[in-house]
C-alpha positions in Angstrom: 0.0 0.0 0.0 1.3 3.5 -0.9 0.3 6.6 0.9 1.0 10.1 -0.5 2.4 12.2 2.2 4.1 15.6 2.9 7.7 16.2 2.2 9.4 15.6 5.5 9.5 12.9 8.2 9.9 15.2 11.2 12.2 17.3 9.0 14.6 14.4 8.4 13.7 13.5 4.8 14.4 17.0 3.5 17.8 17.0 5.2 18.7 13.6 3.7 17.7 14.7 0.2 19.9 17.8 0.6 23.0 15.8 1.4 25.7 15.2 -1.3 25.0 12.2 -3.5 28.4 10.7 -2.5 27.7 10.9 1.2 28.5 7.8 3.1 27.8 7.4 6.7 28.2 11.0 7.7 27.9 10.6 11.5 30.0 13.6 12.5 33.6 13.8 13.7 33.2 16.0 16.8 33.4 13.8 20.0 30.3 13.5 22.0 30.0 15.5 25.2 30.5 13.8 28.5 27.3 12.9 30.5 25.3 15.9 31.6 26.0 17.3 35.0 22.4 18.5 35.2 21.2 18.3 38.8 17.5 18.7 38.1 14.8 19.3 35.4 14.4 22.7 33.9 11.2 24.5 35.0 8.3 23.4 32.9 5.9 26.1 31.9 2.3 25.9 30.7 2.6 29.2 28.8 2.3 28.8 25.1 5.1 30.8 23.4 4.8 32.9 20.2 7.0 32.1 17.2 9.1 35.2 18.0 9.7 33.9 21.5 10.7 30.5 20.2 13.1 32.0 17.7 14.9 33.8 20.5 15.4 30.5 22.3 17.1 28.7 19.4 20.8 27.9 19.6 23.1 30.2 17.6 26.8 30.1 16.5 27.9 31.6 19.8 26.2 28.7 21.7 27.7 26.0 19.5 31.3 27.2 19.2 33.8 27.3 16.4 33.3 25.3 13.2 29.6 25.8 12.8 27.8 27.7 10.1 24.1 28.5 10.0 22.3 27.2 6.9 20.0 29.6 5.1 16.4 28.7 5.6 15.1 26.7 2.6 11.9 27.5 0.9 9.0 25.2 1.9 8.8 22.2 -0.4 5.6 20.5 -1.4 6.8 17.6 -3.5 4.9 14.4 -3.0 6.6 11.7 -1.0 5.6 8.1 -0.9 6.1 5.8 2.1 6.2 2.0 1.3 6.3 -0.9 3.7 5.4 0.7 7.0 1.9 -0.2 8.1 2.2 1.8 11.3 2.9 5.0 9.3 0.1 4.1 6.9 -2.4 3.8 9.8 -1.7 7.3 10.8 -2.6 8.4 7.2 -1.3 11.1 4.9 0.6 14.1 6.3 -0.1 13.1 9.9 1.9 9.9 9.3 5.1 11.8 8.8 4.9 15.1 10.5 1.5 16.6 9.8 0.6 16.6 13.5 3.7 18.8 14.2 2.4 21.6 12.0 1.7 23.7 15.0 1.5 27.5 14.2 3.9 28.3 16.9 7.3 27.0 15.8 10.9 27.9 15.0 13.8 26.1 13.4 17.5 26.5 12.8 20.1 24.2 11.1 23.9 24.2 11.1 26.7 22.5 9.2 29.9 21.5 11.0 33.5 21.3 9.8 33.6 20.4 6.2 29.8 20.6 5.9 29.2 16.9 5.7 27.8 16.9 9.3 24.7 18.8 10.3 22.6 19.4 13.3 19.2 21.1 13.4 16.9 22.3 16.2 13.1 22.7 16.1 11.0 24.3 18.8 7.2 24.0 19.0 4.8 25.4 21.6 1.2 24.3 22.3 -0.6 22.6 25.1 1.2 19.7 26.8 -1.4 17.3 25.6 -1.2 18.4 21.9 2.6 18.2 21.9 2.7 14.8 23.7 0.1 13.2 21.4 1.6 14.6 18.2 5.2 13.7 18.7 4.4 10.4 20.6 2.2 8.9 17.9 4.8 9.7 15.2 7.8 8.4 17.1 5.9 5.2 18.0 4.9 4.6 14.4 8.4 5.3 13.0 10.3 3.2 15.5 7.7 0.4 15.0 9.0 0.0 11.5 12.6 -1.4 11.4 12.7 -0.9 7.7 10.7 0.9 5.1 11.2 3.0 2.0 10.6 6.7 1.1 10.3 7.7 -2.5 10.7 11.5 -3.1 11.0 13.1 -6.5 11.5 9.6 -8.0 14.5 8.9 -5.7 14.0 5.8 -3.5 15.5 6.0 0.0 15.7 2.9 2.1 15.1 3.7 5.7 16.0 1.7 8.8 14.8 2.9 12.2 15.9 2.0 15.7 14.4 3.1 19.0 17.0 4.5 21.4 17.0 4.9 25.2 15.5 8.3 26.0 17.8 10.8 27.8 16.7 10.5 31.5 16.1 13.5 33.7 15.4 16.0 30.9 12.0 17.7 30.6 8.7 15.9 31.2 8.8 13.4 28.3 11.5 12.2 26.0 11.8 10.2 22.7 14.8 9.2 20.7 15.6 7.2 17.6 18.3 6.5 15.1 17.5 6.5 11.4 19.8 5.1 8.6 18.9 6.3 5.1 20.5 4.5 2.2 20.5 5.5 -1.5 22.6 4.5 -4.5 25.1 7.2 -3.4 25.7 5.9 0.1 24.1 6.0 3.5 23.5 8.6 6.2 22.9 8.1 9.9 20.6 10.6 11.7 19.9 10.7 15.4 16.7 12.5 16.5 15.8 13.3 20.1 12.7 15.0 21.3 12.0 16.5 24.7 8.8 18.0 26.0 9.0 20.4 28.9 5.5 21.7 29.7 4.1 23.5 26.7 7.5 23.5 24.8 8.7 20.7 22.5 12.4 20.5 21.5 13.5 18.3 18.6 17.2 18.0 17.9 18.3 16.0 14.7 21.5 15.3 12.9 24.8 13.6 13.2 24.6 11.5 16.4 27.7 13.0 18.0 26.5 16.5 17.4 23.0 15.8 18.8 24.5 14.3 21.9 26.9 17.3 22.4 24.3 20.0 22.0 21.1 18.5 23.4 21.5 19.8 26.9 22.4 23.3 26.0 19.5 23.5 23.5 17.1 22.5 26.3 18.7 24.9 28.8 18.3 27.8 26.4 14.8 26.8 25.2 13.5 26.5 28.8 15.3 29.6 30.2 12.8 31.9 32.0 14.9 35.1 31.7 
């Protein structure tokens, strides 16, 4: 069964299609950060933030350090994408199956390249009621990690996807989700880690090269949940 869907799987498919055709296992060369020294959860707020407020809480080059370059925002793409071989995603139906339920009006996003540009990390912030955020991200993560292998066809290019549920980072926010995706095409394969954390009415999603996600997750959550 084929289902016509939107152009991104939580923003990942777009990033994968943008990678060089010769990319092979671009997992990032920066070493992962040591375990967090966090002593407690950040304060969870029920206040729904505006897009401008979310934008101000995104990481920037000063937060990340040397070697990072911000990527220009890409125009929205509306190409049809087909998902094959994942009944769990099919059951969600259409755009909701791969990100439609994250189309909250209050959102902000930033992406960076690192080093030679073959490694990337992106941050997305959403704000809505805790129930809306939890239901939206939870259903999609459950469906995606329930399919160990499936295929995405975008613009005529087949991408073989393999998903693996990862242990969620403990002690961060109110709810956590994490997964590892491997996308393979004729040009090679790319590994993407994605971790989502809900803190009250705020949802943080960090995606990209596994080492970069691990290194910057804590600081992204700290800045996103700062009350000052």
